[in-house]
C-alpha positions in Angstrom: 19.8 9.6 -17.1 22.6 7.2 -16.3 21.9 3.7 -15.3 22.5 3.4 -11.6 23.2 0.2 -9.6 23.1 -0.1 -5.9 22.1 -2.5 -3.2 19.0 -1.9 -1.0 17.0 -4.0 1.5 13.3 -4.9 1.1 11.3 -6.5 3.9 9.1 -9.1 2.2 5.8 -9.3 3.9 3.3 -10.4 1.2 4.9 -12.4 -1.6 7.9 -14.6 -1.3 10.9 -13.6 -3.4 13.5 -15.8 -5.1 17.2 -15.2 -5.7 17.6 -14.0 -9.3 14.0 -12.8 -9.5 13.5 -9.7 -11.6 11.0 -7.1 -10.5 10.3 -4.4 -13.0 8.6 -1.2 -12.0 7.9 1.1 -14.9 5.1 3.6 -15.6 2.6 0.8 -16.2 3.5 -1.5 -13.3 1.7 -1.0 -10.0 2.5 -2.3 -6.5 0.5 -3.6 -3.6 -0.1 -0.1 -2.2 -1.9 0.8 -5.5 -4.0 -2.4 -5.4 -4.9 -1.6 -1.7 -6.1 1.9 -2.5 -7.6 1.6 -6.0 -8.6 -2.0 -6.8 -10.1 -3.6 -3.7 -13.8 -4.3 -3.8 -16.0 -4.2 -0.8 -19.0 -6.4 -1.2 -21.7 -7.8 1.1 -22.8 -11.5 1.0 -25.3 -10.6 -1.8 -22.5 -9.2 -4.0 -23.6 -5.6 -3.6 -21.0 -2.9 -3.4 -21.2 0.3 -1.2 -23.0 2.4 -3.9 -25.6 -0.3 -4.5 -26.2 -0.7 -0.7 -26.7 3.0 -0.3 -29.0 3.3 -3.2 -31.1 0.2 -2.2 -31.5 1.2 1.4 -32.1 4.9 1.1 -35.9 5.4 1.1 -38.1 8.2 2.2 -35.0 10.4 2.9 -33.7 7.8 5.5 -31.0 5.3 5.3 -31.5 1.9 7.0 -28.7 -0.7 6.7 -27.9 -3.8 8.7 -24.5 -4.4 10.4 -23.1 -6.3 7.4 -23.9 -3.5 5.0 -22.7 -0.9 7.5 -19.3 -2.6 7.7 -19.0 -2.8 3.9 -19.9 0.9 3.6 -17.5 1.9 6.4 -14.6 -0.1 4.8 -15.3 1.5 1.5 -15.3 5.0 3.1 -12.0 4.3 4.9 -10.3 3.0 1.7 -11.6 6.1 -0.2 -10.3 8.5 2.4 -6.9 6.9 2.3 -6.9 6.8 -1.6 -7.7 10.5 -1.6 -4.7 11.2 0.7 -2.4 9.0 -1.4 -3.6 10.8 -4.6 -2.7 14.2 -3.1 0.7 12.9 -2.2 1.1 11.6 -5.8 -0.1 14.9 -7.3 2.6 16.8 -5.2 5.2 14.3 -6.4 4.3 14.8 -10.0 4.3 18.6 -9.8 7.2 19.2 -7.5 9.4 16.0 -7.4 8.8 14.3 -10.8 12.3 12.7 -10.6 11.2 10.6 -7.6 9.5 7.2 -8.1 5.8 7.0 -7.4 4.8 5.4 -4.1 2.2 3.5 -6.2 4.7 2.0 -8.6 7.8 1.1 -6.8 9.4 -1.3 -4.4 9.8 -0.1 -0.8 13.3 -0.7 0.5 15.8 0.5 3.1 19.3 1.8 2.5 20.8 -0.7 4.9 19.9 -4.0 6.6 19.8 -2.0 9.9 17.4 0.5 8.4 15.1 -2.4 7.4 15.0 -4.0 10.9 12.4 -1.6 12.3 10.0 -2.6 9.6 9.9 -6.2 11.0 10.1 -5.2 14.7 7.6 -2.4 14.8 4.3 -3.8 13.6 2.5 -2.3 16.6 4.0 1.1 15.9 2.8 0.7 12.2 -0.7 0.1 13.5 -0.4 3.2 15.6 0.7 5.1 12.5 -2.5 4.1 10.6 -4.6 5.1 13.6 -3.2 8.6 13.4 0.0 8.5 15.4 2.3 10.7 13.2 5.4 10.2 15.4 6.2 6.9 13.7 9.2 7.3 11.5 10.4 4.3 9.5 13.1 5.2 7.0 12.0 4.2 3.5 13.5 4.2 0.1 11.3 4.0 -3.0 12.8 2.1 -5.9 11.5 1.7 -9.5 13.0 0.4 -12.7 14.6 -3.0 -13.0 15.2 -4.7 -9.7 17.0 -8.0 -9.2 16.8 -10.0 -6.0 20.4 -11.0 -5.3 20.2 -12.2 -1.7 17.5 -13.2 0.9 18.7 -12.5 4.4 15.5 -13.1 6.4 12.0 -14.1 5.2 9.1 -12.3 6.9 6.5 -13.4 4.3 4.9 -15.8 6.8 4.1 -13.0 9.2 0.4 -12.1 9.0 0.0 -8.3 9.3 
């Protein structure tokens, strides 16, 4: 495949970037989405994860857990459901669109600065998306390979989402 160069825009919301910084997404590099779905731990104040909580508190065919443990288990369930959905999306990509970058190993960008603006302006719409509102359409471009930061137009890394 020929080496392609083009400019795209990425809204930085987590880690600050620097001009000249090289970001390399290859088959072994994962992004924040991957970490969110597959590497986050949910623990209670005693250091127990969801499976330990469920095993410890399931007695006599009943489950009794306090609010702290219920929150840990529910967060784990939510993350697991999202991870399963993302895994299905990845399976379809691998089988039917193998030439496209993985959503779990790429940089999310937009084709133009104007396409990127909705990402910074529509945080409430994004929350609605995650609550099940499927009408939210933010144009996205997935990029992998060697990426160089050549310009920083606006910095949204201080916004807490």
